[in-house]
C-alpha positions in Angstrom: -43.0 -30.9 -1.4 -39.5 -29.5 -0.6 -38.0 -30.2 2.9 -38.3 -27.4 5.3 -34.5 -27.1 5.1 -34.9 -26.0 1.6 -38.0 -23.9 2.1 -36.1 -21.2 3.5 -33.5 -21.0 0.8 -34.1 -18.5 -2.2 -35.9 -20.0 -5.2 -32.6 -20.2 -7.2 -31.0 -22.6 -4.5 -32.5 -26.1 -4.4 -31.5 -29.6 -3.4 -30.6 -30.1 -7.1 -28.3 -27.3 -7.4 -25.0 -29.0 -8.1 -23.0 -25.8 -8.2 -23.9 -25.3 -4.5 -22.9 -28.8 -3.6 -19.6 -28.6 -5.3 -18.7 -25.3 -3.9 -19.5 -26.7 -0.6 -17.5 -29.8 -1.0 -14.4 -28.1 -2.5 -14.8 -25.3 0.1 -14.9 -27.6 3.0 -11.9 -29.6 1.5 -9.8 -26.4 1.3 -10.7 -25.5 4.8 -9.8 -28.8 6.3 -6.6 -29.2 4.1 -5.5 -25.7 5.1 -6.2 -26.5 8.8 -4.3 -29.7 8.7 -1.3 -28.2 7.1 -1.3 -25.2 9.6 -1.7 -27.6 12.6 0.9 -29.9 11.3 3.3 -27.1 10.9 2.7 -25.7 14.4 3.2 -29.0 15.8 6.5 -29.6 14.2 7.6 -26.2 15.5 6.5 -26.9 19.0 8.2 -30.3 18.7 11.5 -28.4 18.0 11.1 -25.5 20.7 10.6 -23.0 17.8 7.9 -20.4 17.9 6.4 -18.7 15.0 7.1 -15.3 16.8 9.3 -12.9 14.6 10.8 -11.3 17.7 12.2 -14.3 19.0 15.5 -16.0 17.9 15.1 -19.3 15.9 16.4 -22.2 17.9 16.2 -25.0 15.3 15.6 -25.3 11.4 12.2 -27.3 11.4 11.8 -29.7 8.6 9.1 -32.1 9.9 5.6 -32.3 9.8 4.1 -30.2 6.8 7.5 -28.6 6.7 8.5 -31.6 4.6 6.6 -30.5 1.5 6.4 -26.6 2.0 8.8 -24.1 3.8 5.8 -22.1 4.9 3.0 -24.3 6.1 1.4 -21.6 8.2 0.9 -19.4 5.2 0.0 -22.1 2.8 -2.7 -23.3 5.4 -4.0 -19.8 5.9 -4.4 -19.2 2.2 -6.1 -22.8 2.0 -8.6 -21.7 4.7 -9.4 -18.5 3.0 -9.9 -19.9 -0.2 -12.2 -22.7 1.3 -14.2 -20.1 2.9 -14.6 -18.0 -0.2 -16.1 -21.3 -2.0 -18.1 -22.4 0.9 -19.7 -19.0 1.6 -20.0 -18.1 -2.2 -18.2 -14.7 -1.3 -15.6 -14.4 -3.9 -14.5 -11.0 -2.3 -12.4 -13.0 -0.1 -10.1 -13.9 -3.3 -9.1 -10.1 -3.4 -7.9 -10.5 0.3 -6.2 -13.8 -0.7 -4.3 -12.4 -3.7 -3.1 -9.3 -1.6 -2.1 -11.6 1.3 -0.1 -14.0 -1.2 1.6 -10.9 -2.9 2.5 -9.3 0.7 3.9 -12.7 1.8 5.8 -13.6 -1.3 7.4 -10.2 -2.0 7.9 -8.8 1.8 7.4 -11.2 4.3 8.9 -14.5 3.1 12.1 -13.1 1.7 12.9 -11.1 4.9 12.3 -14.5 7.0 14.3 -16.5 4.6 17.3 -14.1 4.6 17.4 -14.4 8.3 17.3 -18.2 8.2 20.1 -18.2 5.7 22.1 -15.9 7.8 21.5 -18.0 11.0 21.5 -21.7 9.4 23.9 -21.1 6.3 24.3 -24.3 4.1 21.9 -26.2 6.1 19.0 -23.9 5.1 20.3 -23.8 1.5 20.1 -27.5 1.2 16.5 -27.4 2.9 15.4 -24.9 0.0 16.7 -26.9 -2.6 14.6 -29.8 -1.5 11.5 -28.2 -0.4 9.5 -25.6 -2.3 8.3 -22.1 -0.7 4.7 -22.9 -1.2 3.5 -26.3 -2.5 4.6 -27.0 -5.9 7.3 -24.5 -6.5 8.6 -21.3 -5.1 5.6 -19.2 -6.8 2.6 -21.5 -6.1 
């Protein structure tokens, strides 16, 4: 006899459903990693007295925390959380929002932010960009 927890689930979802297990594990993993990346980036900004507010002038170029391996940890973390949620909740409609968010950030938001940082920090920002990718692996992903 199945446990009470699985009696409430539809017949196609059982304790032996490996796809459900893997989606849950990968979804939870992406959510946790995304949250860590965002939290580490936010802490590094707080430690450098810099706010993620577009209306405030930037005081310091932040390169610690998760800024060591991505120039945009707040965006990378958010995308990781959305990806994890789409896997965890088996709702792939989130992926359309994820793709739209990525394109919006990649082509409209980030270039404008980087242009401002380049004007403000000059060669220091160029050096940082040459060492740290925009996303995780490269400037496109």
